[in-house]
FIDOKE-224457 format. One line per 8 residues: number of its first residue (from 1); their letters; for each residue x, y, z of C-alpha. Coordinates in pm, 1 decimal, m for minus. Example, Ala and Ser with C-alpha at 12.3 -4.5 7.8 and 13.67 -1.06 7.14 Angstrom:
1) AS) 1230.0/m450.0/780.0 | 1367.0/m106.0/714.0
//
This chain:
1) XXXXXXXX) 1196.0/m1726.8/m1984.5 | 949.6/m1983.3/m2127.6 | 689.6/m1791.6/m2247.8 | 709.9/m1450.9/m1980.9 | 932.5/m1132.8/m1999.7 | 1191.3/m1172.8/m1718.7 | 1336.0/m750.4/m1794.4 | 1186.6/m485.6/m1895.9
9) XXXXXXXX) 1174.2/m84.5/m1855.0 | 1131.3/224.0/m1984.5 | 1358.9/542.9/m1943.0 | 1444.0/866.5/m2089.3 | 1749.1/804.0/m2338.6 | 2068.7/1031.2/m2266.1 | 2116.8/1142.4/m2572.9 | 1884.1/1347.6/m2848.6
17) XXXXXXXX) 1826.9/1126.1/m3159.2 | 1756.9/1302.8/m3464.7 | 1520.1/1044.0/m3617.7 | 1271.4/781.8/m3453.5 | 1517.8/568.9/m3642.2 | 1764.7/614.4/m3467.3 | 1596.7/653.2/m3134.0 | 1446.1/330.2/m3139.5
25) XXXXXXXX) 1797.4/218.1/m3259.6 | 1956.6/377.2/m2964.8 | 1647.7/180.9/m2776.9 | 1739.8/m167.3/m2904.9 | 2142.0/m125.4/m2842.8 | 1996.0/m56.4/m2439.2 | 1864.0/m370.2/m2428.0 | 2148.2/m549.4/m2641.6
33) XXXXXXXX) 2314.5/m466.3/m2325.2 | 2045.5/m617.2/m2083.9 | 2065.1/m958.5/m2312.6 | 2461.9/m964.2/m2227.3 | 2404.2/m922.9/m1877.8 | 2103.6/m1126.8/m1844.7 | 2214.7/m1456.0/m2051.8 | 2534.6/m1552.8/m1890.3
41) XXXXXXXX) 2340.2/m1476.8/m1524.1 | 2084.1/m1735.2/m1607.7 | 2313.7/m1957.6/m1740.7 | 2465.0/m1950.8/m1436.9 | 2185.8/m2059.6/m1228.7 | 2170.4/m2372.0/m1463.3 | 1935.7/m2212.2/m1742.1 | 2131.4/m2228.6/m2031.2
49) XXXXXXXX) 2016.5/m2076.5/m2361.6 | 2073.7/m2251.2/m2701.4 | 1918.3/m2016.8/m2917.9 | 1980.9/m1651.7/m3021.2 | 1782.2/m1434.1/m2802.9 | 1485.3/m1264.1/m3017.9 | 1467.9/m840.4/m2977.4 | 1180.5/m726.3/m3113.2
57) XXXXXXXX) 1181.6/m407.1/m3277.5 | 879.7/m229.2/m3515.6 | 1112.9/24.8/m3682.4 | 1193.5/m142.8/m3997.2 | 1486.8/116.1/m4055.1 | 1651.5/53.7/m3686.7 | 1639.7/m270.9/m3794.2 | 1824.0/m210.8/m4063.7
65) XXXXXXXX) 2088.3/m34.2/m3993.9 | 2101.5/m310.3/m3671.6 | 2131.0/m578.8/m3899.7 | 2404.8/m399.0/m4177.9 | 2731.2/m300.4/m4041.9 | 2825.1/m102.0/m4352.2 | 2834.7/291.7/m4197.2 | 2553.6/504.0/m4424.5
73) XXXXXXXX) 2480.5/847.9/m4468.6 | 2203.7/822.3/m4205.6 | 2346.3/650.8/m3966.8 | 2745.9/777.4/m3956.2 | 2616.7/1046.6/m3708.2 | 2551.7/762.5/m3453.6 | 2763.2/742.9/m3153.6 | 2992.0/440.6/m3189.5
81) XXXXXXXX) 2854.0/266.8/m2819.1 | 2485.0/206.0/m2939.4 | 2675.3/m4.1/m3258.5 | 2687.0/m310.7/m2923.9 | 2388.5/m431.2/m3105.5 | 2579.9/m458.5/m3430.2 | 2812.0/m726.4/m3286.4 | 2579.8/m877.3/m3077.0
89) XXXXXXXX) 2400.6/m963.2/m3418.4 | 2713.0/m1033.7/m3605.9 | 2833.0/m1316.6/m3276.1 | 2447.2/m1445.2/m3338.6 | 2363.0/m1407.2/m3000.7 | 2071.4/m1171.5/m3123.5 | 1864.5/m1210.2/m3368.6 | 1642.6/m889.6/m3468.0
97) XXXXXXXX) 1272.9/m952.2/m3522.2 | 1022.1/m717.2/m3720.4 | 722.2/m719.5/m3519.8 | 398.5/m479.0/m3631.0 | 342.9/m162.1/m3401.5 | m18.9/m289.1/m3293.8 | 194.7/m603.1/m3141.1 | 439.9/m440.1/m2932.8
105) XXXXXXXX) 426.3/m522.6/m2623.1 | 632.9/m277.4/m2474.6 | 368.5/17.5/m2550.0 | 239.6/m108.0/m2245.5 | 529.8/107.1/m2055.9 | 521.2/405.1/m2329.4 | 177.0/487.4/m2455.6 | m208.1/491.0/m2367.3
113) XXXXXXXX) m395.2/166.0/m2472.9 | m760.5/71.8/m2428.4 | m871.2/m169.6/m2234.3 | m859.3/m506.7/m2423.7 | m533.0/m415.2/m2558.0 | m409.2/m287.0/m2209.0 | m523.6/m652.7/m2035.9 | m383.4/m848.0/m2366.9
121) XXXXXXXX) m16.2/m728.4/m2289.5 | m25.2/m704.7/m1960.0 | m137.3/m1142.7/m1973.4 | 153.8/m1157.7/m2247.6 | 455.5/m1010.9/m2029.2 | 299.8/m1253.9/m1741.0 | 354.4/m1512.3/m1981.8 | m34.1/m1559.1/m2040.6
129) XXX) m191.7/m1460.3/m2356.4 | m3.0/m1461.7/m2718.3 | m96.2/m1245.1/m2977.9
//
């Protein structure tokens, strides 16, 4: 909000994914659920949002699965509950956006980073620096 992250987290997924694309897609679905909870909460507190929420992903295959409501050969095994993100994208509540891996701020939670990248990502989370 106003350039700063208001919700973040990292946790082990409850299901076993068969590919990195599926793992990223499941993570995007969890993020969409958080967005579906936080946006109305902010509106109740007087900070209504007029634009769709941007959800960044660095896996182009996962982004295509999310944007394309057709069930293809590579995505038909994915549990239906994870397709929640598709509904939010079709309703224009969320926009799935590609973010190159080297600019993925969420990596601060899941990967070891060098000092420079750690400080940059930390500042971005706190609403300071931009990539």
